[in-house]
C-alpha positions as CSV (number, residue, x, y, z in Angstrom):
1,X,58.8,-15.1,32.2
2,X,61.9,-12.9,32.1
3,X,62.3,-10.0,30.0
4,X,64.7,-7.9,28.7
5,X,67.9,-9.4,30.7
6,X,70.7,-7.3,29.4
7,X,73.5,-8.6,27.7
8,X,75.9,-6.2,26.6
9,X,75.4,-2.2,27.6
10,X,75.4,0.6,25.6
11,X,78.4,2.3,24.5
12,X,78.2,6.0,23.3
13,X,81.8,6.8,22.4
14,X,81.7,10.8,20.5
15,X,84.8,11.0,18.2
16,X,85.0,14.3,16.4
17,X,87.0,13.7,13.3
18,X,87.2,17.2,12.1
19,X,91.2,17.9,12.8
20,X,92.3,13.4,12.1
21,X,93.8,13.1,10.0
22,X,92.7,9.6,7.8
23,X,95.1,7.0,8.5
24,X,94.4,7.8,12.4
25,X,91.4,5.4,13.2
26,X,89.2,6.9,15.0
27,X,88.6,3.4,16.3
28,X,91.3,3.3,19.2
29,X,92.5,0.6,21.2
30,X,91.0,2.2,24.3
31,X,87.7,1.9,22.3
32,X,88.4,-1.4,21.1
33,X,88.4,-2.4,24.2
34,X,84.4,-1.7,24.8
35,X,82.8,-3.4,22.1
36,X,81.9,-6.5,23.2
37,X,82.0,-7.7,20.0
38,X,84.5,-7.7,16.8
39,X,81.6,-6.6,14.4
40,X,82.1,-2.7,14.4
41,X,79.1,-1.0,14.2
42,X,78.7,2.9,14.3
43,X,76.7,6.0,13.4
44,X,78.4,9.4,12.4
45,X,76.9,12.0,12.1
46,X,77.5,14.6,9.2
47,X,76.1,18.3,9.0
48,X,76.0,20.0,6.3
49,X,75.7,23.8,5.0
50,X,72.1,23.3,2.2
51,X,74.7,23.0,-0.9
52,X,76.5,20.5,1.1
53,X,73.4,18.6,0.7
54,X,72.8,19.4,-2.7
55,X,76.1,17.7,-3.4
56,X,76.0,14.4,-0.6
57,X,72.3,13.6,-2.4
58,X,73.4,13.8,-5.6
59,X,76.3,11.7,-5.3
60,X,75.0,9.4,-1.8
61,X,73.7,7.1,-3.9
62,X,76.5,6.6,-5.6
63,X,79.8,6.5,-3.2
64,X,76.9,4.6,-0.6
65,X,76.9,1.8,-3.4
66,X,80.9,1.3,-3.2
67,X,81.0,1.3,0.4
68,X,78.7,-2.0,0.3
69,X,81.5,-2.9,-2.4
70,X,84.2,-3.5,0.0
71,X,85.2,-6.1,1.6
72,X,83.7,-6.0,5.4
73,X,81.0,-4.1,5.0
74,X,78.1,-5.6,6.8
75,X,75.9,-2.5,6.2
76,X,76.8,0.7,4.9
77,X,72.9,3.8,5.0
78,X,72.9,7.6,4.5
79,X,69.9,8.7,6.3
80,X,69.1,12.5,6.5
81,X,67.0,13.9,10.1
82,X,63.6,14.9,8.3
83,X,63.4,18.5,10.8
84,X,67.2,19.3,10.5
85,X,68.1,19.6,6.9
86,X,72.3,18.8,6.6
87,X,72.2,16.8,9.4
88,X,73.0,13.5,8.2
89,X,73.4,10.2,9.8
90,X,75.5,6.9,8.9
91,X,74.4,3.9,10.4
92,X,77.8,2.0,9.4
93,X,78.6,-1.9,10.2
94,X,82.0,-3.2,9.4
95,X,82.6,-7.3,10.4
96,X,85.9,-6.0,11.9
97,X,88.6,-3.1,12.8
98,X,90.5,-4.2,9.9
99,X,87.2,-3.5,7.5
100,X,87.1,0.1,8.9
101,X,90.7,0.6,8.7
102,X,90.4,-0.4,5.4
103,X,86.7,1.9,4.5
104,X,88.6,4.5,5.6
105,X,91.4,4.9,4.2
106,X,89.9,4.0,0.5
107,X,89.9,6.7,-2.0
108,X,85.2,6.9,-2.4
109,X,85.6,7.5,1.4
110,X,88.7,10.3,1.0
111,X,87.1,11.6,-2.4
112,X,83.7,12.3,-0.1
113,X,85.8,13.7,2.8
114,X,87.6,16.5,0.5
115,X,84.3,17.1,-1.7
116,X,81.9,17.6,1.6
117,X,84.3,18.9,4.5
118,X,84.4,22.6,3.6
119,X,80.4,22.4,4.0
120,X,80.5,21.2,7.2
121,X,78.9,23.1,9.4
122,X,79.6,21.2,12.6
123,X,82.1,19.2,13.0
124,X,82.3,15.1,12.2
125,X,81.1,13.1,14.6
126,X,81.1,9.1,15.0
127,X,78.9,7.0,17.9
128,X,81.2,3.2,17.9
129,X,77.6,1.1,19.7
130,X,77.2,-2.2,20.9
131,X,74.1,-3.8,20.4
132,X,71.7,-4.1,23.2
133,X,70.3,-7.8,23.3
134,X,67.5,-9.3,24.8
135,X,65.3,-12.6,25.9
136,X,62.6,-14.1,27.3
């Protein structure tokens, strides 16, 4: 039995968004050429001061719910590192690049960013990823 046949290679691209405007999508044509699917999957990392973490926790459920309601949003989850409070991970999937762009330019994303950016301890980082498949 053959195991672990790689269908797609993993791709992690780090993007600093600290100086990017909302209209400047981090999903550039250069990055898109590496995606193995039209589905856009990413893991974002946010690093917050304690007072920012408190705000994120208070508003997080409503924010994530709003994101999940977006057309083209497949999955949206927010997680906190168990050993590093204030280090948040966002697991996001969108049907395509347009759905991701629409997400970035939505009012609730802009409001979330305006609320939390003053509490960043490091720039926001995005990892665009490809799914790895294994078959028998």
